RODO-2510 file (C-alpha; in nm, 4 decimals, decimal comma):
residues 485
     n   res          X          Y          Z
     1     x    12,8934     7,7561     7,1661
     2     x    13,1506     7,6913     7,4356
     3     x    13,1851     7,7052     7,8100
     4     x    13,3270     8,0376     7,9248
     5     x    13,2881     8,3117     8,1788
     6     x    13,0597     8,6109     8,2213
     7     x    13,2088     8,9561     8,1602
     8     x    13,2076     9,2574     8,3964
     9     x    12,9916     9,5098     8,2103
    10     x    12,7315     9,6365     8,4601
    11     x    12,7635     9,9773     8,6278
    12     x    12,5718    10,0890     8,9415
    13     x    12,2840    10,2460     8,7435
    14     x    12,2427     9,9260     8,5430
    15     x    12,2196     9,7242     8,8636
    16     x    11,9744     9,9681     9,0255
    17     x    11,7547     9,9444     8,7160
    18     x    11,7730     9,5651     8,7309
    19     x    11,6605     9,5589     9,0946
    20     x    11,3933     9,8297     9,0708
    21     x    11,2576     9,6882     8,7436
    22     x    11,2129     9,3507     8,9120
    23     x    11,0541     9,4965     9,2268
    24     x    10,7931     9,6967     9,0329
    25     x    10,5849     9,4985     8,7858
    26     x    10,2230     9,4695     8,6790
    27     x    10,1040     9,4264     9,0389
    28     x    10,1826     9,7817     9,1462
    29     x     9,9338     9,9117     8,8871
    30     x     9,6705     9,6349     8,8858
    31     x     9,6628     9,5261     9,2509
    32     x     9,5304     9,8490     9,4084
    33     x     9,1878     9,7329     9,2917
    34     x     9,2488     9,3588     9,2968
    35     x     9,4148     9,3105     9,6364
    36     x     9,5493     9,6140     9,8202
    37     x     9,2391     9,8324     9,8628
    38     x     8,9889     9,5546     9,9449
    39     x     9,2318     9,3581    10,1649
    40     x     9,4077     9,6453    10,3416
    41     x     9,2600     9,9785    10,2327
    42     x     9,4735    10,2910    10,2029
    43     x     9,6105    10,2970    10,5574
    44     x     9,6674     9,9241    10,5871
    45     x     9,8527     9,9077    10,2557
    46     x    10,0718    10,2094    10,3374
    47     x    10,1689    10,0671    10,6766
    48     x    10,2272     9,7176    10,5354
    49     x    10,4422     9,8436    10,2490
    50     x    10,6492    10,0661    10,4803
    51     x    10,7020     9,7778    10,7240
    52     x    10,7813     9,5465    10,4329
    53     x    11,0399     9,7917    10,2993
    54     x    11,1968     9,8196    10,6459
    55     x    11,2257     9,4417    10,6740
    56     x    11,3724     9,4173    10,3223
    57     x    11,6328     9,6820    10,4099
    58     x    11,7236     9,4831    10,7221
    59     x    11,7655     9,1733    10,5048
    60     x    11,9596     9,3730    10,2434
    61     x    12,2441     9,4235    10,4944
    62     x    12,3019     9,0478    10,4856
    63     x    12,3141     9,0489    10,1066
    64     x    12,5612     9,3363    10,1083
    65     x    12,7852     9,1412    10,3477
    66     x    12,7653     8,8118    10,1562
    67     x    12,8178     8,9367     9,7993
    68     x    13,1857     9,0373     9,8488
    69     x    13,2476     8,7070    10,0273
    70     x    13,1047     8,4989     9,7398
    71     x    13,0987     8,7246     9,4297
    72     x    12,9575     8,4604     9,1971
    73     x    12,6356     8,4282     8,9977
    74     x    12,3718     8,2421     9,1938
    75     x    12,3336     8,4748     9,4917
    76     x    12,1451     8,3002     9,7710
    77     x    12,2101     7,9603     9,6145
    78     x    12,5872     8,0218     9,6236
    79     x    12,5739     8,1518     9,9822
    80     x    12,3767     7,8478    10,0993
    81     x    12,6037     7,5997     9,9232
    82     x    12,9115     7,7393    10,0967
    83     x    12,7487     7,7618    10,4390
    84     x    12,4994     7,4744    10,4600
    85     x    12,6014     7,2229    10,1925
    86     x    12,4536     7,0816     9,8756
    87     x    12,1125     6,9649     9,9949
    88     x    12,0124     7,2974    10,1452
    89     x    12,1580     7,4785     9,8429
    90     x    11,9293     7,2838     9,6131
    91     x    11,6261     7,3634     9,8298
    92     x    11,7137     7,7335     9,8176
    93     x    11,7927     7,7340     9,4452
    94     x    11,4853     7,5330     9,3486
    95     x    11,2479     7,7730     9,5216
    96     x    11,4327     8,0770     9,3895
    97     x    11,3839     7,9467     9,0358
    98     x    11,0075     7,9521     9,0847
    99     x    11,0267     8,2906     9,2610
   100     x    11,2032     8,4511     8,9660
   101     x    11,0834     8,2604     8,6634
   102     x    10,7077     8,2685     8,7354
   103     x    10,7203     8,6479     8,7292
   104     x    10,8184     8,6511     8,3605
   105     x    10,5094     8,4758     8,2133
   106     x    10,2879     8,6481     8,4702
   107     x    10,4100     8,9882     8,3543
   108     x    10,3531     8,8832     7,9946
   109     x     9,9848     8,8078     8,0608
   110     x     9,9404     9,1671     8,1810
   111     x    10,0179     9,2974     7,8314
   112     x     9,6709     9,2070     7,7049
   113     x     9,5111     9,3707     8,0096
   114     x     9,7077     9,6897     7,9453
   115     x     9,5980     9,7123     7,5825
   116     x     9,2367     9,6264     7,6666
   117     x     9,2291     9,8761     7,9529
   118     x     9,3682    10,1590     7,7426
   119     x     9,1484    10,0745     7,4457
   120     x     8,7990    10,2105     7,5007
   121     x     8,6350     9,9168     7,3250
   122     x     8,8506     9,6646     7,5109
   123     x     8,8576     9,4259     7,2160
   124     x     9,1517     9,5311     6,9989
   125     x     9,3451     9,2091     7,0716
   126     x     9,0446     8,9794     7,0996
   127     x     9,0629     8,8208     6,7578
   128     x     9,1378     8,4764     6,6209
   129     x     9,0726     8,1481     6,7991
   130     x     9,0133     8,1576     7,1723
   131     x     8,9560     7,9245     7,4644
   132     x     8,9041     7,9430     7,8412
   133     x     9,1248     7,8201     8,1273
   134     x     9,0130     7,8661     8,4885
   135     x     8,7471     8,1117     8,3726
   136     x     8,9959     8,3303     8,1840
   137     x     8,9415     8,3852     7,8087
   138     x     9,2594     8,3559     7,6000
   139     x     9,2652     8,5019     7,2471
   140     x     9,5128     8,4503     6,9673
   141     x     9,5767     8,8265     6,9350
   142     x     9,6806     8,8603     7,2998
   143     x     9,8870     8,5439     7,2747
   144     x    10,0786     8,6657     6,9680
   145     x    10,1651     9,0083     7,1150
   146     x    10,2780     8,8692     7,4523
   147     x    10,4829     8,5942     7,2844
   148     x    10,6530     8,8434     7,0532
   149     x    10,7571     9,0599     7,3489
   150     x    10,8872     8,7589     7,5424
   151     x    11,0989     8,6518     7,2450
   152     x    11,2290     9,0051     7,1828
   153     x    11,3378     9,0636     7,5413
   154     x    11,4870     8,7172     7,5627
   155     x    11,6907     8,7940     7,2520
   156     x    11,8103     9,1234     7,4039
   157     x    11,9351     8,9304     7,7067
   158     x    12,1213     8,6879     7,4828
   159     x    12,3050     8,9423     7,2659
   160     x    12,4641     9,1206     7,5591
   161     x    12,4029     9,2043     7,9224
   162     x    12,5046     9,5674     7,8728
   163     x    12,2470     9,6165     7,5948
   164     x    11,9786     9,4559     7,8087
   165     x    12,0794     9,6663     8,1105
   166     x    12,0693     9,9878     7,9066
   167     x    11,7141     9,9118     7,7932
   168     x    11,6281     9,8290     8,1551
   169     x    11,7622    10,1647     8,2705
   170     x    11,5450    10,3545     8,0203
   171     x    11,2337    10,1570     8,1215
   172     x    11,2935    10,2026     8,4946
   173     x    11,3570    10,5764     8,4584
   174     x    11,0369    10,6268     8,2579
   175     x    10,8451    10,4290     8,5188
   176     x    10,9665    10,6572     8,7978
   177     x    10,8770    10,9705     8,5984
   178     x    10,5222    10,8457     8,5314
   179     x    10,4500    10,7544     8,8939
   180     x    10,5956    11,0792     9,0319
   181     x    10,3954    11,2849     8,7812
   182     x    10,0710    11,1102     8,8772
   183     x    10,1418    11,1486     9,2495
   184     x    10,2204    11,5196     9,2191
   185     x     9,9063    11,5714     9,0102
   186     x     9,6970    11,4017     9,2789
   187     x     9,8446    11,6192     9,5543
   188     x     9,7513    11,9406     9,3762
   189     x     9,4195    11,8234     9,2342
   190     x     9,0919    11,9467     9,3805
   191     x     8,9489    11,6001     9,3131
   192     x     9,1877    11,4278     9,5553
   193     x     9,1601    11,5786     9,9025
   194     x     9,1792    11,2559    10,1027
   195     x     8,8085    11,2589    10,1976
   196     x     8,7057    10,9603     9,9875
   197     x     8,9419    10,6953    10,1224
   198     x     8,6972    10,5070    10,3450
   199     x     8,7121    10,2286    10,4432
   200     x     9,0781    10,3003    10,5117
   201     x     9,1413     9,9446    10,6398
   202     x     8,9700     9,7678    10,3510
   203     x     8,6633     9,5463    10,3619
   204     x     8,5627     9,1816    10,3540
   205     x     8,4536     9,1091     9,9978
   206     x     8,2318     8,8158    10,0915
   207     x     8,0344     9,0187    10,3466
   208     x     8,0209     9,3165    10,1128
   209     x     7,8693     9,1032     9,8361
   210     x     7,6004     8,9780    10,0746
   211     x     7,5106     9,3308    10,1822
   212     x     7,5585     9,5013     9,8461
   213     x     7,2025     9,4513     9,7257
   214     x     7,0628     9,6742     9,9987
   215     x     7,3224     9,9508     9,9752
   216     x     7,2463    10,2930     9,8385
   217     x     7,5404    10,4805     9,9870
   218     x     7,9080    10,4194     9,9069
   219     x     7,9940    10,4896    10,2696
   220     x     7,7989    10,1769    10,3641
   221     x     8,1212     9,9927    10,2904
   222     x     8,2734    10,1717    10,5878
   223     x     8,0221     9,9996    10,8160
   224     x     7,9631     9,6662    10,6445
   225     x     8,2259     9,3955    10,6239
   226     x     8,5129     9,6217    10,7318
   227     x     8,8369     9,4568    10,8405
   228     x     9,0312     9,4886    11,1620
   229     x     9,3563     9,6839    11,1630
   230     x     9,5802     9,3816    11,2294
   231     x     9,4146     9,1714    10,9609
   232     x     9,4311     9,4604    10,7136
   233     x     9,8017     9,5221    10,7664
   234     x     9,9047     9,1542    10,7693
   235     x     9,7067     9,0760    10,4532
   236     x     9,9486     9,2906    10,2530
   237     x    10,2545     9,2567    10,4777
   238     x    10,2453     8,8783    10,4250
   239     x    10,3107     8,9224    10,0530
   240     x    10,5973     9,1701    10,1035
   241     x    10,8460     8,9053     9,9814
   242     x    10,6519     8,8913     9,6544
   243     x    10,6105     9,2688     9,6383
   244     x    10,9810     9,3366     9,6851
   245     x    11,1258     9,0286     9,5188
   246     x    11,3806     9,1632     9,2749
   247     x    11,6167     9,3646     9,4930
   248     x    11,7745     9,0271     9,5690
   249     x    11,8344     8,9752     9,1959
   250     x    12,1434     9,1947     9,2360
   251     x    12,3679     8,9114     9,3649
   252     x    12,2662     8,6976     9,0669
   253     x    12,4688     8,9322     8,8451
   254     x    12,7618     8,9731     9,0875
   255     x    13,0114     8,8282     8,8378
   256     x    12,9182     9,1048     8,5930
   257     x    12,9696     9,4102     8,8189
   258     x    13,2358     9,6562     8,7015
   259     x    13,2308     9,8491     9,0317
   260     x    13,3124     9,8015     9,3997
   261     x    13,0931     9,5631     9,5973
   262     x    13,0768     9,8292     9,8709
   263     x    12,8036    10,0002     9,6666
   264     x    12,5693     9,6995     9,6789
   265     x    12,3937     9,7993    10,0025
   266     x    12,3175    10,1531     9,8802
   267     x    12,1846    10,0255     9,5458
   268     x    11,9587     9,7735     9,7198
   269     x    11,8214    10,0250     9,9706
   270     x    11,7476    10,2842     9,7002
   271     x    11,5680    10,0224     9,4879
   272     x    11,3577     9,9114     9,7869
   273     x    11,2631    10,2702     9,8826
   274     x    11,1651    10,3532     9,5252
   275     x    10,9555    10,0367     9,5182
   276     x    10,7812    10,1284     9,8431
   277     x    10,6958    10,4715     9,7047
   278     x    10,5464    10,3300     9,3845
   279     x    10,3275    10,0742     9,5623
   280     x    10,2017    10,3214     9,8226
   281     x    10,1574    10,6111     9,5816
   282     x     9,9600    10,4144     9,3222
   283     x     9,7296    10,2679     9,5860
   284     x     9,6642    10,6025     9,7562
   285     x     9,6036    10,7868     9,4303
   286     x     9,3536    10,5204     9,3203
   287     x     9,1432    10,5719     9,6344
   288     x     9,1827    10,9481     9,6685
   289     x     9,0687    11,0276     9,3159
   290     x     8,7558    10,8098     9,3211
   291     x     8,4547    10,8766     9,5417
   292     x     8,3206    10,5285     9,4693
   293     x     8,6339    10,3155     9,4763
   294     x     8,4712    10,0279     9,6734
   295     x     8,2061     9,9895     9,4019
   296     x     8,4768    10,0030     9,1350
   297     x     8,6649     9,7303     9,3190
   298     x     8,3544     9,5119     9,3449
   299     x     8,2892     9,5602     8,9725
   300     x     8,6414     9,4438     8,8882
   301     x     8,7430     9,7742     8,7268
   302     x     9,1021     9,8903     8,6793
   303     x     9,0725    10,1520     8,9538
   304     x     9,4131    10,3191     8,9073
   305     x     9,3485    10,3793     8,5378
   306     x     9,0060    10,5275     8,6116
   307     x     9,1542    10,7430     8,8882
   308     x     9,4287    10,8760     8,6594
   309     x     9,1698    10,9614     8,3960
   310     x     8,9592    11,1405     8,6579
   311     x     9,2606    11,3479     8,7615
   312     x     9,4259    11,4284     8,4277
   313     x     9,1940    11,3160     8,1519
   314     x     9,3582    11,1547     7,8507
   315     x     9,7045    11,2516     7,9743
   316     x     9,6421    11,0503     8,2925
   317     x     9,5487    10,7513     8,0840
   318     x     9,8702    10,7913     7,8839
   319     x    10,0739    10,8129     8,2060
   320     x     9,9297    10,4852     8,3305
   321     x     9,9784    10,3236     7,9895
   322     x    10,3458    10,4207     7,9719
   323     x    10,4098    10,3482     8,3405
   324     x    10,2553    10,0029     8,3534
   325     x    10,4136     9,9093     8,0194
   326     x    10,7567    10,0035     8,1548
   327     x    10,6838     9,8097     8,4739
   328     x    10,5843     9,4971     8,2838
   329     x    10,8709     9,5126     8,0339
   330     x    11,1355     9,5892     8,2981
   331     x    11,0009     9,2995     8,5052
   332     x    11,0343     9,0641     8,2109
   333     x    11,3862     9,1863     8,1362
   334     x    11,5044     9,1766     8,4972
   335     x    11,3642     8,8364     8,5892
   336     x    11,4948     8,6895     8,2650
   337     x    11,8438     8,7977     8,3715
   338     x    11,8052     8,6789     8,7313
   339     x    11,6569     8,3415     8,6321
   340     x    11,9173     8,2646     8,3674
   341     x    12,2083     8,3545     8,6008
   342     x    12,0673     8,1382     8,8771
   343     x    12,0260     7,8408     8,6452
   344     x    12,3735     7,9013     8,5024
   345     x    12,5174     7,8924     8,8534
   346     x    12,3251     7,5775     8,9505
   347     x    12,4464     7,4057     8,6326
   348     x    12,8063     7,5078     8,6923
   349     x    12,7896     7,3441     9,0364
   350     x    12,6313     7,0246     8,9051
   351     x    12,2674     7,0750     9,0102
   352     x    12,1398     7,1144     8,6537
   353     x    12,2647     6,9592     8,3284
   354     x    12,5853     7,1118     8,1892
   355     x    12,3891     7,2467     7,8916
   356     x    12,2499     7,5236     8,1142
   357     x    12,5984     7,6353     8,2156
   358     x    12,7368     7,7042     7,8711
   359     x    12,8300     8,0672     7,7968
   360     x    12,8027     8,2019     7,4443
   361     x    13,1507     8,2588     7,3005
   362     x    13,0477     8,5793     7,1195
   363     x    12,8146     8,7526     7,3669
   364     x    12,9439     8,6064     7,6980
   365     x    12,5903     8,5354     7,8214
   366     x    12,4363     8,2060     7,9433
   367     x    12,2507     8,1553     7,6176
   368     x    12,1137     7,8074     7,6836
   369     x    11,9732     7,8997     8,0233
   370     x    11,8158     8,2055     7,8623
   371     x    11,6566     7,9968     7,5866
   372     x    11,5085     7,7647     7,8480
   373     x    11,3639     8,0633     8,0366
   374     x    11,2093     8,1886     7,7139
   375     x    11,0474     7,8512     7,6410
   376     x    10,9026     7,8256     7,9916
   377     x    10,7805     8,1865     7,9806
   378     x    10,5915     8,1271     7,6574
   379     x    10,3531     7,9144     7,8642
   380     x    10,2142     8,2389     8,0081
   381     x    10,0259     8,3595     7,6995
   382     x     9,9027     8,0021     7,6413
   383     x     9,7795     7,9212     7,9939
   384     x     9,6360     8,2633     8,0735
   385     x     9,6421     8,4834     8,3792
   386     x     9,4237     8,2894     8,6231
   387     x     9,6124     7,9606     8,5925
   388     x     9,9479     8,1350     8,6364
   389     x     9,8148     8,3226     8,9382
   390     x     9,8363     7,9976     9,1329
   391     x    10,2134     7,9993     9,0863
   392     x    10,2590     8,3597     9,1950
   393     x    10,1923     8,2760     9,5606
   394     x    10,4922     8,0448     9,5384
   395     x    10,7031     8,3426     9,4338
   396     x    10,6542     8,4864     9,7824
   397     x    10,7512     8,1548     9,9424
   398     x    11,0577     8,1232     9,7187
   399     x    11,1698     8,4756     9,8032
   400     x    11,1173     8,4140    10,1763
   401     x    11,3309     8,0998    10,1590
   402     x    11,6033     8,2934     9,9787
   403     x    11,5951     8,5666    10,2435
   404     x    11,6095     8,3090    10,5237
   405     x    11,9144     8,1288    10,3864
   406     x    12,0969     8,4556    10,3103
   407     x    12,0525     8,5862    10,6647
   408     x    12,1389     8,2477    10,8144
   409     x    12,4473     8,2273    10,5883
   410     x    12,5518     8,5702    10,7123
   411     x    12,5557     8,4425    11,0700
   412     x    12,7612     8,1365    10,9708
   413     x    13,0057     8,3416    10,7620
   414     x    13,0409     8,6089    11,0303
   415     x    13,1333     8,3415    11,2833
   416     x    13,3832     8,1915    11,0383
   417     x    13,5632     8,5153    10,9475
   418     x    13,5019     8,7112    11,2664
   419     x    13,4708     9,0378    11,0739
   420     x    13,1037     9,1299    11,1277
   421     x    12,9806     9,3976    11,3653
   422     x    12,7204     9,3390    11,6315
   423     x    12,4822     9,5560    11,4280
   424     x    12,5145     9,3287    11,1226
   425     x    12,4631     9,0149    11,3301
   426     x    12,1530     9,1716    11,4833
   427     x    12,0187     9,2554    11,1385
   428     x    12,0849     8,8971    11,0237
   429     x    11,9013     8,7479    11,3231
   430     x    11,6092     8,9846    11,2636
   431     x    11,6060     8,8831    10,8962
   432     x    11,5898     8,5137    10,9903
   433     x    11,2954     8,5793    11,2230
   434     x    11,0991     8,7823    10,9676
   435     x    11,1687     8,5326    10,6890
   436     x    11,0212     8,2549    10,9018
   437     x    10,7270     8,4800    10,9922
   438     x    10,6561     8,5421    10,6235
   439     x    10,6506     8,1687    10,5546
   440     x    10,4179     8,1026    10,8477
   441     x    10,1774     8,3789    10,7413
   442     x    10,1697     8,2469    10,3848
   443     x    10,1355     7,8753    10,4616
   444     x     9,9369     7,8449    10,7856
   445     x     9,5768     7,9716    10,8133
   446     x     9,5442     8,1898    11,1221
   447     x     9,1919     8,2491    11,2626
   448     x     9,0767     8,6060    11,2182
   449     x     9,3338     8,6921    10,9498
   450     x     9,1558     8,6710    10,6144
   451     x     9,3280     8,7201    10,2799
   452     x     9,6722     8,6322    10,4195
   453     x     9,7529     8,2678    10,3480
   454     x     9,7568     8,0551    10,0303
   455     x     9,4466     7,9489     9,8451
   456     x     9,3764     7,5802     9,7755
   457     x     9,5183     7,5863     9,4230
   458     x     9,8432     7,7448     9,5432
   459     x     9,8888     7,4686     9,8026
   460     x     9,8469     7,2093     9,5277
   461     x    10,0998     7,3842     9,3040
   462     x    10,3443     7,4065     9,5939
   463     x    10,3203     7,0313     9,6615
   464     x    10,3679     6,9548     9,2914
   465     x    10,6734     7,1844     9,2733
   466     x    10,8293     7,0163     9,5777
   467     x    10,7703     6,6681     9,4313
   468     x    10,9204     6,7683     9,0969
   469     x    11,2216     6,9087     9,2773
   470     x    11,2727     6,5866     9,4760
   471     x    11,2484     6,3749     9,1618
   472     x    11,4848     6,6000     8,9705
   473     x    11,7422     6,6132     9,2487
   474     x    11,7316     6,2378     9,3031
   475     x    11,7918     6,1879     8,9310
   476     x    12,0807     6,4317     8,9041
   477     x    12,2545     6,3261     9,2265
   478     x    12,2949     6,0353     9,4603
   479     x    12,0621     6,2064     9,7007
   480     x    12,1162     5,9883    10,0039
   481     x    12,4919     5,9498     9,9866
   482     x    12,7045     6,0970    10,2593
   483     x    12,8895     6,3061    10,0000
   484     x    12,5752     6,5007     9,9201
   485     x    12,4761     6,5445    10,2808
***
């Protein structure tokens, strides 16, 4: 093992697969029933995802401008360090670590759900010792399978970025094929004519539970506990940074591009648009194919899987199985790469111990950083899905902070070099405003907007993460010296 440099081995398709694979994970297949349909319905989710994609594209212009200026691993962290100094760089990097790294163990916990959902008996992995954390049952069988996949994909990242990127490209391509096939099938199916999508703006679960005992008609949900349009749209729009986090993983691998940086903006925009289609398509198909989707949601069923089976029978079930597996595995692969490159960059600049910044002499990958990511990710199968869910809200905050600093850095850099157009500056200002809006929506309860801000557990985890960061930074640096300010 020796300190070295990363090699330029990634082509544009590799980088698109990295970004798209990170954007689309387990949530695009599970959340139609868990969050999107109850919180926002079909219309609210579609509008929120389209608006979210538009905002991400606006922000992507800043990334495309900054990458050629600072073509180093670290992305937002590197931009912030050069424009706002060490303290702000650590804040940005620390929250990006949680934004990227929490997605790896969270994706791993979806593996058991996939197998159970596809298995009719739902018990194929429920063997061996088991225990419960936060109401979630954890079995040895699920733990072993998820851990094996985490180790395998971590190893693929270690033995070469090009090998990992090639696997990522296959997974992302299969994912697109599965979602397109399901969407086309829904369009031409007699079972999905758009007449069963009420309530199109979602419903209030608490009120629906209170009224459920006296309901005999599914359409009662359209008149009981329905949500307002603004609340419905904002409930999903607020988590757009989480939904689209991943397109910003592209700058993390900037040192490994073997192509012109001029292509970065196109790659980002295509990845975001593909992501928007997947989220919107899966959610719409789930509602359109099921006459009783509100009852399915209340029962906690995997509504997209049931909808696919209603449309295409066993083949629909296979499509969902392959699609969600590719989404989960590509998410693990992509966030492994993004997390390890970020930690490598932070180590190289003195924010983390030098051990994290060592590059393997044979494979030219940040092996130590990757091993650390693997160790942390193995907590997922051990802690279970519910406990890790508290950290996922912080992923949205971390992404929002990264977006904010990138857009703000664009304004500083544009002033320094004087080479930015008025259009780019306008996009950067808009990105700053929306990034702040995302943080406000996530952190501050707003009367009348339910399902938007953090839950109590997520606030606690956020405070703990901030305290750990302060302790760590104070230990690694002379925090209050003028040199670090």
